[in-house]
PyMOL CGO cylinders between C-alpha atoms (Angstrom):
from pymol import cmd
from pymol.cgo import CYLINDER

trace = [
    CYLINDER, 0.00, 0.00, 0.00, 1.42, 3.34, -1.00, 0.3, 1, 1, 1, 1, 1, 1,
    CYLINDER, 1.42, 3.34, -1.00, 1.70, 6.16, 1.56, 0.3, 1, 1, 1, 1, 1, 1,
    CYLINDER, 1.70, 6.16, 1.56, -0.82, 8.22, -0.38, 0.3, 1, 1, 1, 1, 1, 1,
    CYLINDER, -0.82, 8.22, -0.38, -3.36, 5.36, -0.36, 0.3, 1, 1, 1, 1, 1, 1,
    CYLINDER, -3.36, 5.36, -0.36, -2.78, 4.88, 3.38, 0.3, 1, 1, 1, 1, 1, 1,
    CYLINDER, -2.78, 4.88, 3.38, -3.52, 8.58, 4.03, 0.3, 1, 1, 1, 1, 1, 1,
    CYLINDER, -3.52, 8.58, 4.03, -6.69, 8.39, 1.92, 0.3, 1, 1, 1, 1, 1, 1,
    CYLINDER, -6.69, 8.39, 1.92, -7.87, 5.29, 3.79, 0.3, 1, 1, 1, 1, 1, 1,
    CYLINDER, -7.87, 5.29, 3.79, -7.16, 6.93, 7.15, 0.3, 1, 1, 1, 1, 1, 1,
    CYLINDER, -7.16, 6.93, 7.15, -9.07, 10.06, 6.13, 0.3, 1, 1, 1, 1, 1, 1,
    CYLINDER, -9.07, 10.06, 6.13, -12.02, 7.93, 5.00, 0.3, 1, 1, 1, 1, 1, 1,
    CYLINDER, -12.02, 7.93, 5.00, -12.14, 5.99, 8.28, 0.3, 1, 1, 1, 1, 1, 1,
    CYLINDER, -12.14, 5.99, 8.28, -11.91, 9.16, 10.38, 0.3, 1, 1, 1, 1, 1, 1,
    CYLINDER, -11.91, 9.16, 10.38, -14.63, 10.83, 8.30, 0.3, 1, 1, 1, 1, 1, 1,
    CYLINDER, -14.63, 10.83, 8.30, -16.92, 7.83, 8.76, 0.3, 1, 1, 1, 1, 1, 1,
    CYLINDER, -16.92, 7.83, 8.76, -16.30, 7.82, 12.51, 0.3, 1, 1, 1, 1, 1, 1,
    CYLINDER, -16.30, 7.82, 12.51, -17.09, 11.54, 12.81, 0.3, 1, 1, 1, 1, 1, 1,
    CYLINDER, -17.09, 11.54, 12.81, -20.24, 11.14, 10.70, 0.3, 1, 1, 1, 1, 1, 1,
    CYLINDER, -20.24, 11.14, 10.70, -21.36, 8.19, 12.82, 0.3, 1, 1, 1, 1, 1, 1,
    CYLINDER, -21.36, 8.19, 12.82, -20.78, 10.19, 15.99, 0.3, 1, 1, 1, 1, 1, 1,
    CYLINDER, -20.78, 10.19, 15.99, -22.68, 13.22, 14.72, 0.3, 1, 1, 1, 1, 1, 1,
    CYLINDER, -22.68, 13.22, 14.72, -25.55, 11.53, 12.89, 0.3, 1, 1, 1, 1, 1, 1,
    CYLINDER, -25.55, 11.53, 12.89, -25.74, 8.30, 14.87, 0.3, 1, 1, 1, 1, 1, 1,
    CYLINDER, -25.74, 8.30, 14.87, -28.01, 9.47, 17.69, 0.3, 1, 1, 1, 1, 1, 1,
    CYLINDER, -28.01, 9.47, 17.69, -30.32, 11.05, 15.11, 0.3, 1, 1, 1, 1, 1, 1,
    CYLINDER, -30.32, 11.05, 15.11, -30.55, 7.86, 13.03, 0.3, 1, 1, 1, 1, 1, 1,
    CYLINDER, -30.55, 7.86, 13.03, -30.41, 5.23, 15.78, 0.3, 1, 1, 1, 1, 1, 1,
    CYLINDER, -30.41, 5.23, 15.78, -33.15, 6.44, 18.10, 0.3, 1, 1, 1, 1, 1, 1,
    CYLINDER, -33.15, 6.44, 18.10, -32.71, 4.23, 21.15, 0.3, 1, 1, 1, 1, 1, 1,
    CYLINDER, -32.71, 4.23, 21.15, -32.50, 5.84, 24.58, 0.3, 1, 1, 1, 1, 1, 1,
    CYLINDER, -32.50, 5.84, 24.58, -28.95, 5.13, 25.82, 0.3, 1, 1, 1, 1, 1, 1,
    CYLINDER, -28.95, 5.13, 25.82, -30.05, 5.43, 29.46, 0.3, 1, 1, 1, 1, 1, 1,
    CYLINDER, -30.05, 5.43, 29.46, -33.15, 3.22, 29.28, 0.3, 1, 1, 1, 1, 1, 1,
    CYLINDER, -33.15, 3.22, 29.28, -32.85, 0.31, 31.71, 0.3, 1, 1, 1, 1, 1, 1,
    CYLINDER, -32.85, 0.31, 31.71, -34.14, -3.15, 30.79, 0.3, 1, 1, 1, 1, 1, 1,
    CYLINDER, -34.14, -3.15, 30.79, -33.16, -5.61, 33.50, 0.3, 1, 1, 1, 1, 1, 1,
    CYLINDER, -33.16, -5.61, 33.50, -34.91, -8.45, 31.67, 0.3, 1, 1, 1, 1, 1, 1,
    CYLINDER, -34.91, -8.45, 31.67, -32.54, -7.96, 28.72, 0.3, 1, 1, 1, 1, 1, 1,
    CYLINDER, -32.54, -7.96, 28.72, -29.39, -7.43, 30.77, 0.3, 1, 1, 1, 1, 1, 1,
    CYLINDER, -29.39, -7.43, 30.77, -26.10, -8.62, 29.24, 0.3, 1, 1, 1, 1, 1, 1,
    CYLINDER, -26.10, -8.62, 29.24, -27.86, -9.75, 26.06, 0.3, 1, 1, 1, 1, 1, 1,
    CYLINDER, -27.86, -9.75, 26.06, -25.65, -10.72, 23.12, 0.3, 1, 1, 1, 1, 1, 1,
    CYLINDER, -25.65, -10.72, 23.12, -25.77, -8.80, 19.84, 0.3, 1, 1, 1, 1, 1, 1,
    CYLINDER, -25.77, -8.80, 19.84, -28.99, -9.31, 17.92, 0.3, 1, 1, 1, 1, 1, 1,
    CYLINDER, -28.99, -9.31, 17.92, -31.57, -7.61, 15.75, 0.3, 1, 1, 1, 1, 1, 1,
    CYLINDER, -31.57, -7.61, 15.75, -32.87, -5.36, 18.54, 0.3, 1, 1, 1, 1, 1, 1,
    CYLINDER, -32.87, -5.36, 18.54, -29.44, -4.45, 19.89, 0.3, 1, 1, 1, 1, 1, 1,
    CYLINDER, -29.44, -4.45, 19.89, -26.68, -4.67, 17.24, 0.3, 1, 1, 1, 1, 1, 1,
    CYLINDER, -26.68, -4.67, 17.24, -23.88, -4.54, 19.85, 0.3, 1, 1, 1, 1, 1, 1,
    CYLINDER, -23.88, -4.54, 19.85, -25.86, -6.14, 22.67, 0.3, 1, 1, 1, 1, 1, 1,
    CYLINDER, -25.86, -6.14, 22.67, -26.66, -4.72, 26.08, 0.3, 1, 1, 1, 1, 1, 1,
    CYLINDER, -26.66, -4.72, 26.08, -24.67, -4.11, 29.24, 0.3, 1, 1, 1, 1, 1, 1,
    CYLINDER, -24.67, -4.11, 29.24, -25.30, -5.49, 32.73, 0.3, 1, 1, 1, 1, 1, 1,
    CYLINDER, -25.30, -5.49, 32.73, -28.14, -3.00, 33.28, 0.3, 1, 1, 1, 1, 1, 1,
    CYLINDER, -28.14, -3.00, 33.28, -29.82, -3.74, 29.95, 0.3, 1, 1, 1, 1, 1, 1,
    CYLINDER, -29.82, -3.74, 29.95, -28.75, -0.48, 28.29, 0.3, 1, 1, 1, 1, 1, 1,
    CYLINDER, -28.75, -0.48, 28.29, -28.07, -0.57, 24.55, 0.3, 1, 1, 1, 1, 1, 1,
    CYLINDER, -28.07, -0.57, 24.55, -24.31, -0.56, 23.92, 0.3, 1, 1, 1, 1, 1, 1,
    CYLINDER, -24.31, -0.56, 23.92, -24.50, 0.98, 20.41, 0.3, 1, 1, 1, 1, 1, 1,
    CYLINDER, -24.50, 0.98, 20.41, -26.63, 3.90, 21.63, 0.3, 1, 1, 1, 1, 1, 1,
    CYLINDER, -26.63, 3.90, 21.63, -24.22, 4.56, 24.49, 0.3, 1, 1, 1, 1, 1, 1,
    CYLINDER, -24.22, 4.56, 24.49, -21.23, 4.31, 22.14, 0.3, 1, 1, 1, 1, 1, 1,
    CYLINDER, -21.23, 4.31, 22.14, -22.70, 6.87, 19.74, 0.3, 1, 1, 1, 1, 1, 1,
    CYLINDER, -22.70, 6.87, 19.74, -23.55, 9.33, 22.51, 0.3, 1, 1, 1, 1, 1, 1,
    CYLINDER, -23.55, 9.33, 22.51, -20.09, 8.89, 24.04, 0.3, 1, 1, 1, 1, 1, 1,
    CYLINDER, -20.09, 8.89, 24.04, -18.43, 9.53, 20.68, 0.3, 1, 1, 1, 1, 1, 1,
    CYLINDER, -18.43, 9.53, 20.68, -20.39, 12.73, 20.30, 0.3, 1, 1, 1, 1, 1, 1,
    CYLINDER, -20.39, 12.73, 20.30, -19.29, 13.93, 23.74, 0.3, 1, 1, 1, 1, 1, 1,
    CYLINDER, -19.29, 13.93, 23.74, -15.67, 13.02, 22.96, 0.3, 1, 1, 1, 1, 1, 1,
    CYLINDER, -15.67, 13.02, 22.96, -15.78, 15.03, 19.74, 0.3, 1, 1, 1, 1, 1, 1,
    CYLINDER, -15.78, 15.03, 19.74, -17.21, 18.03, 21.60, 0.3, 1, 1, 1, 1, 1, 1,
    CYLINDER, -17.21, 18.03, 21.60, -14.47, 17.86, 24.24, 0.3, 1, 1, 1, 1, 1, 1,
    CYLINDER, -14.47, 17.86, 24.24, -11.79, 17.56, 21.57, 0.3, 1, 1, 1, 1, 1, 1,
    CYLINDER, -11.79, 17.56, 21.57, -13.19, 20.50, 19.62, 0.3, 1, 1, 1, 1, 1, 1,
    CYLINDER, -13.19, 20.50, 19.62, -13.39, 22.62, 22.79, 0.3, 1, 1, 1, 1, 1, 1,
    CYLINDER, -13.39, 22.62, 22.79, -9.79, 21.76, 23.70, 0.3, 1, 1, 1, 1, 1, 1,
    CYLINDER, -9.79, 21.76, 23.70, -8.64, 22.66, 20.19, 0.3, 1, 1, 1, 1, 1, 1,
    CYLINDER, -8.64, 22.66, 20.19, -10.47, 25.99, 20.28, 0.3, 1, 1, 1, 1, 1, 1,
    CYLINDER, -10.47, 25.99, 20.28, -9.02, 26.84, 23.69, 0.3, 1, 1, 1, 1, 1, 1,
    CYLINDER, -9.02, 26.84, 23.69, -5.51, 25.97, 22.56, 0.3, 1, 1, 1, 1, 1, 1,
    CYLINDER, -5.51, 25.97, 22.56, -5.58, 28.29, 19.55, 0.3, 1, 1, 1, 1, 1, 1,
    CYLINDER, -5.58, 28.29, 19.55, -7.29, 31.18, 21.34, 0.3, 1, 1, 1, 1, 1, 1,
]
cmd.load_cgo(trace, "trace")
């Protein structure tokens, strides 16, 4: 793989991750804080693509919300560093 191709692939992956973080909660409308003790620690399936945690919360929904918060913190740190 050439260095140019590697840079293009890296840019594509980062762009997809940012888009997923920004648009994910709008597209995947599952409450990340909803508790479902009956479905606790469920494996991945149709209802929960990444499964659920020990409290029955959807892992994908929590991942998307966490990514959005991480992007906001990173952007704030960048803006503070250049100001």
